[in-house]
MARMARMI-967902 format. One record per residue (C-alpha): x, y, z; residue in one letter; residue number from 1. Coordinates in Angstrom, 3 decimals, always signed. Layout:
+----------+----------+----------+------+-----+
!        u !        v !        w ! rest !  nr !
+----------+----------+----------+------+-----+
!        X !        Y !        Z !    A ! NUM !
...
+----------+----------+----------+------+-----+
# end
This chain:
+----------+----------+----------+------+-----+
!        u !        v !        w ! rest !  nr !
+----------+----------+----------+------+-----+
!   -8.917 !  -47.877 !  -68.595 !    M !   1 !
!  -12.061 !  -45.990 !  -69.539 !    N !   2 !
!  -12.738 !  -42.270 !  -69.362 !    K !   3 !
!  -14.528 !  -42.498 !  -65.984 !    N !   4 !
!  -11.568 !  -44.312 !  -64.412 !    D !   5 !
!   -9.196 !  -41.589 !  -65.632 !    V !   6 !
!  -11.440 !  -38.897 !  -64.126 !    C !   7 !
!  -11.637 !  -40.691 !  -60.787 !    I !   8 !
!   -7.847 !  -41.078 !  -60.633 !    I !   9 !
!   -7.415 !  -37.441 !  -61.610 !    G !  10 !
!   -9.798 !  -36.205 !  -58.914 !    Y !  11 !
!   -8.113 !  -38.443 !  -56.335 !    F !  12 !
!   -4.672 !  -37.112 !  -57.281 !    T !  13 !
!   -5.813 !  -33.501 !  -56.995 !    I !  14 !
!   -7.431 !  -34.234 !  -53.628 !    F !  15 !
!   -4.261 !  -35.953 !  -52.349 !    F !  16 !
!   -2.037 !  -33.065 !  -53.461 !    V !  17 !
!   -4.400 !  -30.570 !  -51.798 !    F !  18 !
!   -4.434 !  -32.518 !  -48.511 !    C !  19 !
!   -0.644 !  -32.875 !  -48.516 !    W !  20 !
!   -0.307 !  -29.140 !  -49.095 !    G !  21 !
!   -2.555 !  -28.365 !  -46.127 !    V !  22 !
!   -0.669 !  -30.906 !  -43.991 !    Y !  23 !
!   +2.673 !  -29.410 !  -44.965 !    S !  24 !
!   +1.603 !  -25.863 !  -44.171 !    V !  25 !
!   -0.269 !  -26.555 !  -40.955 !    V !  26 !
!   +1.559 !  -29.500 !  -39.418 !    F !  27 !
!   +5.122 !  -29.385 !  -40.663 !    L !  28 !
!   +5.489 !  -25.642 !  -40.145 !    S !  29 !
!   +4.380 !  -25.903 !  -36.531 !    S !  30 !
!   +6.300 !  -29.133 !  -35.887 !    N !  31 !
!   +9.708 !  -28.599 !  -37.453 !    P !  32 !
!  +11.030 !  -31.962 !  -36.239 !    T !  33 !
!   +9.186 !  -33.427 !  -39.212 !    Q !  34 !
!  +11.278 !  -31.342 !  -41.622 !    N !  35 !
!  +15.055 !  -31.917 !  -41.900 !    S !  36 !
!  +15.994 !  -31.045 !  -38.329 !    T !  37 !
!  +19.224 !  -31.575 !  -36.448 !    T !  38 !
!  +19.181 !  -31.946 !  -32.671 !    L !  39 !
!  +22.169 !  -30.189 !  -31.124 !    E !  40 !
!  +21.572 !  -30.058 !  -27.348 !    L !  41 !
!  +19.001 !  -31.054 !  -24.726 !    V !  42 !
!  +18.127 !  -29.468 !  -21.374 !    H !  43 !
!  +15.920 !  -31.466 !  -18.968 !    V !  44 !
!  +14.401 !  -30.018 !  -15.778 !    I !  45 !
!  +12.726 !  -32.694 !  -13.646 !    M !  46 !
!  +10.752 !  -32.656 !  -10.427 !    R !  47 !
!  +11.737 !  -35.352 !   -7.924 !    H !  48 !
!   +9.680 !  -38.522 !   -7.478 !    G !  49 !
!   +6.932 !  -39.302 !   -4.952 !    D !  50 !
!   +8.045 !  -38.708 !   -1.373 !    R !  51 !
!   +7.051 !  -38.560 !   +2.275 !    N !  52 !
!   +5.879 !  -35.242 !   +3.733 !    P !  53 !
!   +8.352 !  -32.829 !   +5.254 !    D !  54 !
!   +7.799 !  -32.170 !   +8.924 !    K !  55 !
!   +6.803 !  -28.544 !   +8.226 !    V !  56 !
!   +3.906 !  -29.758 !   +6.048 !    S !  57 !
!   +2.293 !  -31.668 !   +8.935 !    I !  58 !
!   +0.226 !  -29.976 !  +11.640 !    G !  59 !
!   +1.739 !  -30.020 !  +15.124 !    L !  60 !
!   -1.427 !  -31.696 !  +16.455 !    L !  61 !
!   -1.636 !  -34.291 !  +13.694 !    S !  62 !
!   -1.787 !  -37.911 !  +14.850 !    P !  63 !
!   +0.758 !  -38.604 !  +12.087 !    Y !  64 !
!   +3.350 !  -36.005 !  +13.027 !    L !  65 !
!   +5.816 !  -38.521 !  +14.432 !    D !  66 !
!   +8.467 !  -39.681 !  +11.957 !    E !  67 !
!   +7.761 !  -43.307 !  +12.876 !    K !  68 !
!   +4.827 !  -43.179 !  +10.444 !    Y !  69 !
!   +7.218 !  -42.585 !   +7.543 !    Y !  70 !
!   +9.487 !  -45.598 !   +7.166 !    V !  71 !
!  +12.026 !  -43.827 !   +4.966 !    E !  72 !
!  +11.957 !  -40.612 !   +7.023 !    G !  73 !
!  +10.541 !  -37.114 !   +6.548 !    Y !  74 !
!  +10.683 !  -35.946 !   +2.954 !    G !  75 !
!  +12.359 !  -39.089 !   +1.649 !    Q !  76 !
!  +11.661 !  -40.805 !   -1.650 !    L !  77 !
!   +9.004 !  -43.528 !   -1.703 !    L !  78 !
!   +9.022 !  -46.746 !   -3.749 !    K !  79 !
!   +6.575 !  -45.144 !   -6.169 !    E !  80 !
!   +8.986 !  -42.239 !   -6.529 !    G !  81 !
!  +11.886 !  -44.598 !   -7.163 !    I !  82 !
!   +9.986 !  -46.285 !   -9.987 !    I !  83 !
!   +8.766 !  -43.030 !  -11.495 !    R !  84 !
!  +12.186 !  -41.335 !  -11.473 !    A !  85 !
!  +13.804 !  -44.356 !  -13.107 !    H !  86 !
!  +11.086 !  -44.335 !  -15.768 !    Q !  87 !
!  +11.997 !  -40.745 !  -16.648 !    V !  88 !
!  +15.524 !  -41.858 !  -17.454 !    G !  89 !
!  +14.287 !  -44.855 !  -19.421 !    S !  90 !
!  +11.978 !  -42.620 !  -21.445 !    Y !  91 !
!  +14.790 !  -40.180 !  -22.217 !    L !  92 !
!  +16.984 !  -43.122 !  -23.250 !    R !  93 !
!  +14.367 !  -44.251 !  -25.778 !    S !  94 !
!  +13.788 !  -40.706 !  -27.012 !    R !  95 !
!  +17.457 !  -39.762 !  -27.422 !    Y !  96 !
!  +19.102 !  -43.151 !  -27.904 !    D !  97 !
!  +20.698 !  -42.276 !  -31.236 !    H !  98 !
!  +21.573 !  -38.721 !  -30.199 !    F !  99 !
!  +23.269 !  -39.640 !  -26.910 !    L ! 100 !
!  +24.873 !  -42.882 !  -27.969 !    G ! 101 !
!  +24.640 !  -45.891 !  -25.701 !    Q ! 102 !
!  +28.040 !  -45.599 !  -24.015 !    T ! 103 !
!  +28.331 !  -43.130 !  -21.163 !    W ! 104 !
!  +31.038 !  -40.464 !  -21.409 !    N ! 105 !
!  +31.654 !  -37.629 !  -18.946 !    I ! 106 !
!  +31.763 !  -35.109 !  -21.819 !    K ! 107 !
!  +28.220 !  -35.860 !  -22.990 !    Y ! 108 !
!  +26.230 !  -35.138 !  -19.850 !    L ! 109 !
!  +26.181 !  -32.600 !  -17.031 !    E ! 110 !
!  +23.848 !  -33.664 !  -14.220 !    A ! 111 !
!  +22.919 !  -31.379 !  -11.339 !    R ! 112 !
!  +20.542 !  -31.619 !   -8.415 !    T ! 113 !
!  +19.453 !  -29.484 !   -5.507 !    S ! 114 !
!  +20.857 !  -30.313 !   -2.092 !    D ! 115 !
!  +17.936 !  -32.499 !   -1.000 !    Y ! 116 !
!  +17.995 !  -36.266 !   -0.530 !    D ! 117 !
!  +14.906 !  -36.781 !   -2.674 !    R ! 118 !
!  +16.270 !  -34.814 !   -5.634 !    T ! 119 !
!  +19.676 !  -36.519 !   -5.404 !    K ! 120 !
!  +18.068 !  -39.956 !   -5.310 !    M ! 121 !
!  +15.682 !  -39.066 !   -8.146 !    S ! 122 !
!  +18.583 !  -37.927 !  -10.299 !    L ! 123 !
!  +20.580 !  -41.088 !   -9.591 !    Q ! 124 !
!  +17.573 !  -43.188 !  -10.580 !    L ! 125 !
!  +16.930 !  -41.201 !  -13.751 !    A ! 126 !
!  +20.586 !  -41.499 !  -14.717 !    L ! 127 !
!  +20.399 !  -45.249 !  -14.138 !    A ! 128 !
!  +17.563 !  -45.415 !  -16.668 !    G ! 129 !
!  +19.302 !  -43.023 !  -19.042 !    L ! 130 !
!  +22.658 !  -44.786 !  -19.150 !    Y ! 131 !
!  +22.426 !  -48.491 !  -18.305 !    P ! 132 !
!  +25.832 !  -50.093 !  -18.862 !    P ! 133 !
!  +26.481 !  -51.761 !  -22.206 !    V ! 134 !
!  +29.427 !  -53.611 !  -23.692 !    G ! 135 !
!  +32.710 !  -52.837 !  -21.983 !    S ! 136 !
!  +30.906 !  -50.767 !  -19.328 !    Q ! 137 !
!  +29.152 !  -53.860 !  -17.974 !    M ! 138 !
!  +30.842 !  -54.681 !  -14.681 !    W ! 139 !
!  +28.454 !  -57.248 !  -13.191 !    S ! 140 !
!  +26.261 !  -59.975 !  -14.621 !    S ! 141 !
!  +23.765 !  -59.402 !  -11.795 !    N ! 142 !
!  +23.614 !  -55.596 !  -11.520 !    I ! 143 !
!  +22.437 !  -53.704 !  -14.595 !    Y ! 144 !
!  +23.598 !  -50.312 !  -13.346 !    W ! 145 !
!  +26.633 !  -48.062 !  -13.433 !    Q ! 146 !
!  +27.541 !  -45.012 !  -11.325 !    P ! 147 !
!  +27.099 !  -41.642 !  -13.052 !    I ! 148 !
!  +28.546 !  -38.483 !  -11.423 !    P ! 149 !
!  +26.387 !  -35.484 !  -10.590 !    Y ! 150 !
!  +26.895 !  -32.108 !   -8.942 !    N ! 151 !
!  +25.103 !  -29.867 !   -6.473 !    Y ! 152 !
!  +25.805 !  -26.714 !   -4.488 !    V ! 153 !
!  +24.836 !  -26.074 !   -0.851 !    P ! 154 !
!  +21.255 !  -24.958 !   -0.273 !    K ! 155 !
!  +22.298 !  -21.484 !   +0.809 !    S ! 156 !
!  +24.117 !  -20.885 !   -2.504 !    Q ! 157 !
!  +21.808 !  -22.556 !   -5.031 !    D ! 158 !
!  +20.147 !  -19.704 !   -6.874 !    K ! 159 !
!  +19.270 !  -21.865 !   -9.909 !    E ! 160 !
!  +17.303 !  -24.692 !   -8.265 !    L ! 161 !
!  +16.601 !  -23.314 !   -4.782 !    L ! 162 !
!  +15.983 !  -19.604 !   -5.280 !    A ! 163 !
!  +12.888 !  -19.961 !   -3.085 !    F ! 164 !
!  +15.213 !  -21.055 !   -0.254 !    R ! 165 !
!  +18.554 !  -19.412 !   -0.916 !    S ! 166 !
!  +17.613 !  -15.934 !   -2.188 !    C ! 167 !
!  +16.854 !  -13.332 !   +0.499 !    P ! 168 !
!  +15.458 !  -11.024 !   -2.178 !    R ! 169 !
!  +12.850 !  -13.625 !   -3.119 !    Y ! 170 !
!  +11.487 !  -13.631 !   +0.431 !    A ! 171 !
!  +11.419 !   -9.832 !   +0.472 !    K ! 172 !
!   +9.750 !   -9.559 !   -2.927 !    L ! 173 !
!   +7.155 !  -12.143 !   -1.899 !    L ! 174 !
!   +6.426 !  -10.304 !   +1.346 !    S ! 175 !
!   +5.957 !   -7.064 !   -0.591 !    N ! 176 !
!   +3.599 !   -8.753 !   -3.048 !    L ! 177 !
!   +1.350 !   -9.851 !   -0.187 !    Y ! 178 !
!   +0.771 !   -6.148 !   +0.448 !    E ! 179 !
!   -0.117 !   -5.263 !   -3.134 !    E ! 180 !
!   -3.781 !   -4.083 !   -3.181 !    P ! 181 !
!   -5.053 !   -6.640 !   -5.727 !    D ! 182 !
!   -3.233 !   -9.571 !   -4.149 !    I ! 183 !
!   -4.143 !   -8.505 !   -0.638 !    K ! 184 !
!   -7.789 !   -8.305 !   -1.676 !    K ! 185 !
!   -7.714 !  -11.756 !   -3.274 !    N ! 186 !
!   -6.030 !  -13.267 !   -0.229 !    L ! 187 !
!   -8.797 !  -11.976 !   +2.028 !    Q ! 188 !
!  -11.059 !  -14.723 !   +0.723 !    R ! 189 !
!   -8.749 !  -17.247 !   +2.449 !    Y ! 190 !
!   -8.636 !  -15.532 !   +5.852 !    E ! 191 !
!  -11.087 !  -18.024 !   +7.343 !    K ! 192 !
!   -9.089 !  -20.918 !   +5.902 !    T ! 193 !
!   -5.871 !  -19.518 !   +7.348 !    F ! 194 !
!   -7.463 !  -19.082 !  +10.778 !    R ! 195 !
!   -8.667 !  -22.693 !  +10.798 !    I ! 196 !
!   -5.202 !  -23.898 !   +9.798 !    L ! 197 !
!   -3.513 !  -21.844 !  +12.508 !    E ! 198 !
!   -5.906 !  -23.062 !  +15.199 !    N ! 199 !
!   -5.785 !  -26.708 !  +14.178 !    K ! 200 !
!   -2.096 !  -27.054 !  +13.235 !    T ! 201 !
!   -0.565 !  -24.531 !  +15.660 !    L ! 202 !
!   +1.626 !  -23.310 !  +12.813 !    R ! 203 !
!   +2.040 !  -19.737 !  +11.630 !    K ! 204 !
!   +0.111 !  -19.501 !   +8.369 !    I ! 205 !
!   +0.710 !  -17.415 !   +5.279 !    D ! 206 !
!   +0.043 !  -18.327 !   +1.631 !    P ! 207 !
!   +3.323 !  -20.242 !   +1.388 !    E ! 208 !
!   +2.925 !  -22.285 !   +4.570 !    S ! 209 !
!   -0.683 !  -23.026 !   +3.556 !    A ! 210 !
!   +0.718 !  -24.347 !   +0.279 !    F ! 211 !
!   +3.021 !  -26.703 !   +2.209 !    Y ! 212 !
!   +0.134 !  -27.980 !   +4.315 !    L ! 213 !
!   -1.880 !  -28.676 !   +1.160 !    Y ! 214 !
!   +1.013 !  -30.804 !   -0.119 !    V ! 215 !
!   +1.235 !  -32.527 !   +3.260 !    G ! 216 !
!   -2.468 !  -33.394 !   +3.277 !    F ! 217 !
!   -2.206 !  -34.762 !   -0.258 !    E ! 218 !
!   +0.763 !  -36.977 !   +0.634 !    I ! 219 !
!   -0.795 !  -38.304 !   +3.844 !    Q ! 220 !
!   -3.946 !  -39.151 !   +1.915 !    E ! 221 !
!   -1.929 !  -41.063 !   -0.705 !    K ! 222 !
!   -0.161 !  -42.949 !   +2.070 !    L ! 223 !
!   -3.531 !  -44.116 !   +3.377 !    G ! 224 !
!   -3.554 !  -42.016 !   +6.558 !    Y ! 225 !
!   -7.019 !  -40.751 !   +7.374 !    R ! 226 !
!   -7.112 !  -36.980 !   +7.616 !    L ! 227 !
!   -8.684 !  -35.417 !  +10.689 !    E ! 228 !
!  -12.334 !  -34.445 !  +10.329 !    D ! 229 !
!  -11.632 !  -30.716 !  +10.611 !    W ! 230 !
!   -9.579 !  -30.819 !   +7.369 !    T ! 231 !
!  -12.816 !  -31.241 !   +5.393 !    K ! 232 !
!  -13.407 !  -27.505 !   +5.906 !    A ! 233 !
!  -10.195 !  -26.603 !   +4.067 !    V ! 234 !
!   -9.046 !  -29.602 !   +2.004 !    Y ! 235 !
!   -9.091 !  -30.114 !   -0.877 !    P ! 236 !
!  -10.962 !  -26.840 !   -1.256 !    E ! 237 !
!  -10.371 !  -23.986 !   -0.766 !    P ! 238 !
!   -6.709 !  -24.914 !   -0.188 !    L ! 239 !
!   -6.425 !  -26.284 !   -3.716 !    H ! 240 !
!   -7.548 !  -22.980 !   -5.229 !    T ! 241 !
!   -5.280 !  -21.071 !   -2.854 !    Q ! 242 !
!   -2.356 !  -23.251 !   -3.944 !    M ! 243 !
!   -2.978 !  -22.331 !   -7.580 !    K ! 244 !
!   -3.190 !  -18.649 !   -6.661 !    Y ! 245 !
!   +0.133 !  -18.925 !   -4.822 !    F ! 246 !
!   +1.780 !  -19.952 !   -8.100 !    Y ! 247 !
!   +0.313 !  -16.817 !   -9.612 !    H ! 248 !
!   +1.815 !  -14.703 !   -6.827 !    I ! 249 !
!   +5.362 !  -16.078 !   -7.141 !    I ! 250 !
!   +5.453 !  -15.180 !  -10.847 !    T ! 251 !
!   +3.388 !  -12.012 !  -10.573 !    N ! 252 !
!   +6.059 !   -9.457 !  -11.481 !    T ! 253 !
!   +9.158 !   -9.317 !  -13.650 !    T ! 254 !
!  +11.270 !   -8.680 !  -10.557 !    A ! 255 !
!  +10.241 !  -11.885 !   -8.787 !    I ! 256 !
!  +10.378 !  -13.925 !  -12.003 !    R ! 257 !
!  +13.998 !  -12.849 !  -12.417 !    R ! 258 !
!  +14.724 !  -14.523 !   -9.077 !    V ! 259 !
!  +12.418 !  -17.556 !   -8.884 !    I ! 260 !
!  +13.002 !  -18.658 !  -12.502 !    A ! 261 !
!  +15.546 !  -16.284 !  -13.986 !    G ! 262 !
!  +18.757 !  -17.916 !  -12.786 !    Y ! 263 !
!  +17.781 !  -21.345 !  -14.105 !    L ! 264 !
!  +16.597 !  -19.876 !  -17.416 !    L ! 265 !
!  +19.830 !  -17.914 !  -17.648 !    K ! 266 !
!  +21.791 !  -21.151 !  -17.275 !    K ! 267 !
!  +19.756 !  -22.749 !  -20.081 !    V ! 268 !
!  +20.155 !  -19.698 !  -22.326 !    I ! 269 !
!  +23.885 !  -19.287 !  -21.611 !    T ! 270 !
!  +24.686 !  -22.949 !  -22.276 !    D ! 271 !
!  +22.584 !  -22.914 !  -25.446 !    T ! 272 !
!  +24.356 !  -19.805 !  -26.692 !    E ! 273 !
!  +27.727 !  -21.426 !  -25.986 !    A ! 274 !
!  +26.683 !  -24.483 !  -28.002 !    K ! 275 !
!  +25.591 !  -22.282 !  -30.909 !    I ! 276 !
!  +28.793 !  -20.213 !  -30.798 !    N ! 277 !
!  +31.023 !  -23.259 !  -30.521 !    G ! 278 !
!  +32.408 !  -22.186 !  -27.129 !    T ! 279 !
!  +30.704 !  -24.814 !  -24.969 !    I ! 280 !
!  +33.136 !  -26.763 !  -22.804 !    D ! 281 !
!  +33.461 !  -29.602 !  -23.484 !    P ! 282 !
!  +32.376 !  -29.263 !  -27.125 !    P ! 283 !
!  +30.927 !  -32.791 !  -27.025 !    E ! 284 !
!  +28.256 !  -31.799 !  -24.486 !    R ! 285 !
!  +24.844 !  -33.193 !  -25.463 !    K ! 286 !
!  +22.636 !  -32.856 !  -22.378 !    M ! 287 !
!  +22.142 !  -30.859 !  -19.203 !    F ! 288 !
!  +19.960 !  -32.665 !  -16.656 !    F ! 289 !
!  +18.523 !  -30.910 !  -13.574 !    Y ! 290 !
!  +16.708 !  -32.602 !  -10.693 !    S ! 291 !
!  +14.687 !  -30.081 !   -8.737 !    G ! 292 !
!  +11.297 !  -29.256 !   -7.323 !    H ! 293 !
!   +7.745 !  -28.364 !   -8.291 !    E ! 294 !
!   +8.710 !  -24.694 !   -7.829 !    Y ! 295 !
!  +11.227 !  -24.996 !  -10.668 !    N ! 296 !
!   +8.731 !  -26.543 !  -13.065 !    I ! 297 !
!   +5.887 !  -24.146 !  -12.266 !    A ! 298 !
!   +8.056 !  -21.015 !  -12.203 !    A ! 299 !
!   +9.734 !  -21.742 !  -15.549 !    V ! 300 !
!   +6.458 !  -22.613 !  -17.253 !    L ! 301 !
!   +4.635 !  -19.542 !  -15.997 !    Q ! 302 !
!   +7.555 !  -17.215 !  -16.664 !    T ! 303 !
!   +7.333 !  -18.392 !  -20.273 !    L ! 304 !
!   +3.578 !  -17.689 !  -20.178 !    N ! 305 !
!   +2.472 !  -21.309 !  -19.998 !    Q ! 306 !
!   -0.519 !  -21.041 !  -17.657 !    E ! 307 !
!   -0.113 !  -24.084 !  -15.425 !    T ! 308 !
!   -1.521 !  -23.294 !  -12.028 !    F ! 309 !
!   -1.819 !  -26.958 !  -11.081 !    E ! 310 !
!   +0.786 !  -28.618 !   -8.892 !    L ! 311 !
!   +3.278 !  -30.277 !  -11.293 !    P ! 312 !
!   +3.065 !  -34.034 !  -10.639 !    P ! 313 !
!   +5.950 !  -36.042 !   -9.266 !    Y ! 314 !
!   +8.689 !  -36.564 !  -11.870 !    S ! 315 !
!   +7.108 !  -34.012 !  -14.194 !    A ! 316 !
!   +9.743 !  -32.604 !  -16.516 !    F ! 317 !
!  +10.423 !  -29.881 !  -19.042 !    I ! 318 !
!  +12.588 !  -30.467 !  -22.103 !    I ! 319 !
!  +14.284 !  -27.696 !  -24.053 !    F ! 320 !
!  +15.572 !  -29.131 !  -27.318 !    E ! 321 !
!  +18.084 !  -27.068 !  -29.281 !    V ! 322 !
!  +17.734 !  -27.683 !  -33.017 !    H ! 323 !
!  +19.449 !  -26.362 !  -36.102 !    R ! 324 !
!  +16.813 !  -26.229 !  -38.820 !    I ! 325 !
!  +17.667 !  -24.928 !  -42.279 !    D ! 326 !
!  +20.669 !  -23.144 !  -40.788 !    G ! 327 !
!  +18.670 !  -21.526 !  -37.956 !    V ! 328 !
!  +19.245 !  -22.419 !  -34.317 !    Y ! 329 !
!  +16.182 !  -22.518 !  -32.109 !    G ! 330 !
!  +14.371 !  -24.092 !  -29.180 !    I ! 331 !
!  +11.480 !  -26.494 !  -28.909 !    K ! 332 !
!   +9.909 !  -26.776 !  -25.480 !    M ! 333 !
!   +8.089 !  -29.868 !  -24.191 !    F ! 334 !
!   +6.269 !  -30.578 !  -20.925 !    Y ! 335 !
!   +5.478 !  -33.975 !  -19.440 !    Q ! 336 !
!   +2.663 !  -33.793 !  -16.881 !    N ! 337 !
!   +1.522 !  -37.395 !  -17.478 !    Y ! 338 !
!   -1.867 !  -36.451 !  -18.872 !    K ! 339 !
!   -0.672 !  -38.125 !  -22.063 !    Q ! 340 !
!   +1.971 !  -40.658 !  -23.078 !    T ! 341 !
!   +4.596 !  -38.308 !  -24.477 !    D ! 342 !
!   +5.621 !  -34.794 !  -23.460 !    P ! 343 !
!   +3.523 !  -32.092 !  -25.120 !    V ! 344 !
!   +5.156 !  -29.624 !  -27.495 !    L ! 345 !
!   +4.429 !  -26.146 !  -26.156 !    L ! 346 !
!   +4.201 !  -22.887 !  -28.062 !    K ! 347 !
!   +6.082 !  -20.161 !  -26.221 !    I ! 348 !
!   +4.006 !  -16.992 !  -26.199 !    K ! 349 !
!   +5.285 !  -14.589 !  -28.813 !    G ! 350 !
!   +6.998 !  -17.332 !  -30.807 !    C ! 351 !
!   +6.270 !  -20.515 !  -32.752 !    D ! 352 !
!   +6.657 !  -24.181 !  -31.792 !    Y ! 353 !
!  +10.188 !  -23.903 !  -33.132 !    F ! 354 !
!  +11.390 !  -20.651 !  -31.608 !    C ! 355 !
!  +14.531 !  -19.225 !  -33.214 !    P ! 356 !
!  +17.114 !  -18.592 !  -30.510 !    F ! 357 !
!  +17.402 !  -14.859 !  -31.200 !    N ! 358 !
!  +13.623 !  -14.491 !  -30.904 !    D ! 359 !
!  +13.561 !  -16.516 !  -27.701 !    L ! 360 !
!  +16.303 !  -14.393 !  -26.199 !    Y ! 361 !
!  +14.326 !  -11.230 !  -26.875 !    K ! 362 !
!  +11.320 !  -12.788 !  -25.096 !    I ! 363 !
!  +13.195 !  -13.938 !  -21.988 !    V ! 364 !
!  +15.893 !  -11.272 !  -21.732 !    E ! 365 !
!  +13.905 !   -9.177 !  -19.262 !    K ! 366 !
!  +13.689 !  -12.200 !  -16.925 !    Y ! 367 !
!  +17.426 !  -12.906 !  -16.857 !    L ! 368 !
!  +19.186 !  -11.513 !  -13.756 !    P ! 369 !
!  +22.331 !   -9.491 !  -14.357 !    E ! 370 !
!  +24.274 !  -10.758 !  -11.351 !    N ! 371 !
!  +24.040 !  -12.584 !   -8.028 !    D ! 372 !
!  +22.921 !   -9.432 !   -6.216 !    D ! 373 !
!  +19.391 !  -10.018 !   -7.478 !    E ! 374 !
!  +19.393 !  -13.144 !   -5.322 !    C ! 375 !
!  +21.680 !  -12.402 !   -2.383 !    F ! 376 !
!  +21.615 !   -8.591 !   -2.308 !    G ! 377 !
!  +19.334 !   -6.265 !   -0.386 !    S ! 378 !
!  +16.287 !   -4.538 !   -1.854 !    M ! 379 !
+----------+----------+----------+------+-----+
# end
């Protein structure tokens, strides 16, 4: 080996060491999973799959108001939604195969849904993809499926997944926000849109009901039903922009965030804290799985300062992974909106990609309701 060869190898070695140092500082520090991590617990919050429109999201004069146009019924899951929800479970199986183990056990998983057919069905499908039977749990040579239990509470009591339905204080807070000077001024730009909707649908219109009609138009369009000509004046714009602004309204203040997202976040935080403290029951718990609505996804993301004013797609999901890294417990947050193959690792505002639990608690503490009165009580 001559002198020039030695110099070349030396320069290459120095360059490699420099690049690895930069990689270690920039990439590994912001992505702790690459550096001796231990996964302890997983929380998944999923939106239901593709579905038919609810009756309230169809104008009373629409030629497609009758339920006969929706084979499965108003609001029910479509074939596309069945496939998509099952794919969520299959993805989670591939992602957490080693962590969960292949054999289902009641102690490993707590599954919960809102009291809607479409969320119950979506959860059942996701669980089918998450825990297909293996070995001794195979019970049929023709059916590659096993029943997995799940829980729900009645709509009127579900403050975690249905705060926008069950909490009287949410409705009052929202009504008050409509009267706030800045919001009232911004909503004035949609007065013409609201008037058209009221005249053409014969429904009482406010920002929330306009949001539902936007969803209804979108679903009918996907089903191949031609929208009436008058809808061109309001759909997709300005209804699309109004829909995004509505998400801003429902997370506009700390008080309303404590209701619309706070109870679900409190459940995530409380269960995580129990896992860290060794008080979780059962101690073998590995995953909490929630099947909910676009409200849940959008409200949680925006409460954690993730600006996502777009409608979360069907079967979108958030993952909170609890890791113990170098003796420190913390959270990594991912969001799957299907703009990419895998869920995106998000950086919670005020923290890093791996957010130590104590730091996260300080960030979200102001959004955690103290008791049920913040949902069911009076103003």
